[in-house]
C-alpha positions as a printed Julia matrix, in Angstrom:
128×3 Matrix{Float64}:
  -7.64   -9.94  10.13
  -9.93   -8.5    8.0
  -8.17   -6.84   5.09
  -8.97   -3.06   4.14
 -11.52   -2.91   1.2
 -10.51   -0.41  -1.72
 -11.46    2.9   -1.17
 -12.81    2.65  -5.68
 -15.38   -0.02  -4.02
 -16.23    2.07  -0.83
 -17.12    5.23  -3.15
 -19.2     2.8   -5.43
 -21.43    1.38  -2.7
 -22.21    4.91  -1.53
 -22.72    6.06  -4.85
 -25.4     3.19  -5.51
 -26.96    3.84  -2.0
 -27.16    7.75  -2.88
 -28.8     6.72  -6.44
 -31.75    5.03  -4.29
 -30.7     1.4   -3.76
 -30.96    0.05  -0.22
 -27.75   -0.88   1.83
 -28.63   -4.26   1.33
 -28.79   -4.55  -2.05
 -25.92   -2.49  -2.51
 -24.1    -5.12  -0.38
 -25.48   -7.69  -2.39
 -24.59   -6.3   -5.68
 -21.21   -5.89  -4.62
 -20.54   -8.67  -2.54
 -19.98   -6.96   0.67
 -21.72   -7.35   3.89
 -24.89   -5.13   4.62
 -23.08   -4.02   8.12
 -20.11   -2.8    5.48
 -22.47   -0.79   3.45
 -24.34    0.93   6.06
 -21.09    1.84   8.3
 -19.69    3.38   4.65
 -23.12    5.34   4.27
 -22.55    6.67   7.82
 -19.41    7.51   7.3
 -20.29    9.54   4.53
 -22.8    11.09   6.48
 -20.34   11.7    9.34
 -17.38   12.67   7.7
 -18.13   13.1    3.95
 -15.89   10.5    2.59
 -16.15    6.43   3.22
 -12.25    6.43   3.61
 -10.87    3.61   5.99
  -9.18    4.53   9.13
  -5.71    3.9    9.71
  -4.63    0.54  10.8
  -2.0    -0.9   12.82
   0.69    1.16  14.78
   1.98    1.8   18.4
  -1.25    3.74  20.06
   0.54    3.46  23.82
   3.88    4.82  23.17
   2.66    8.78  23.37
   1.6     8.31  27.26
   5.59    7.81  28.27
   7.22    9.58  25.56
   5.47   12.83  26.93
   7.6    11.97  29.86
  10.68   11.21  27.85
  12.84   14.59  29.07
  12.15   13.65  32.76
  13.27    9.69  32.14
  16.27   11.11  30.28
  16.98   13.57  32.86
  16.51   11.03  35.48
  19.0     8.41  33.55
  21.6    11.58  33.34
  21.56   12.51  36.72
  22.05    8.92  38.29
  23.74    6.77  35.69
  22.85    3.43  37.79
  19.01    4.39  38.54
  16.92    1.08  38.73
  13.51    0.52  36.56
  12.01    0.67  39.91
  13.37    4.0   40.96
  11.98    5.46  37.34
   8.79    3.69  37.87
   8.36    5.62  41.35
   9.74    8.53  39.63
   6.72    8.72  37.17
   4.14    7.05  39.59
   5.03   10.46  41.61
   4.22   12.41  38.48
   0.64   10.71  37.85
   1.93    8.47  35.32
   2.26    4.85  36.69
   4.11    2.48  34.02
   4.91   -0.95  34.22
   8.34   -2.67  33.44
   7.38   -3.47  30.02
   6.64    0.05  29.27
   9.81    1.49  30.19
  11.73   -1.43  28.45
   9.67   -0.48  25.06
  10.76    3.1   25.75
  14.61    2.51  26.26
  14.55   -0.14  23.17
  12.76    2.91  20.96
  15.63    5.05  22.19
  18.28    2.67  21.97
  19.05    3.13  25.5
  20.74   -0.02  27.17
  20.53   -0.21  31.02
  23.05   -2.81  31.46
  25.05   -2.53  34.97
  28.95   -2.36  34.78
  31.11   -4.86  36.86
  32.07   -3.39  40.21
  35.47   -4.94  39.49
  37.38   -5.94  36.36
  37.75   -9.17  35.47
  40.92  -11.05  36.45
  43.02  -12.32  33.93
  44.53  -15.08  35.99
  41.88  -16.42  38.33
  37.91  -16.61  37.56
  35.99  -14.41  39.51
  33.04  -16.57  40.15
């Protein structure tokens, strides 16, 4: 994955372009691609700065985190609720999600979905 070039370099390239140099000439002078010089100039025109956009991070969690109160309330109401039941509950509310999405939600909120044994382990004989 390409790395983010420094803000200083971005500003120097844009200053050179604003000073009358072509985008391709400025790119060759500073050792960057012409596409980057053109893109940085467009960023200045549109937003006033050639600053890089944030990289990485989770962009999907907000969709299910918006329903966190519903999920947590369902778990409180029915302690042994299954993933399929939670999926159905969210689908009724217009948010279809998969198993992986629910697991990541539980992981972020430190919720374990382990079921308890129906019968305590026997100390004298194997139970399985």
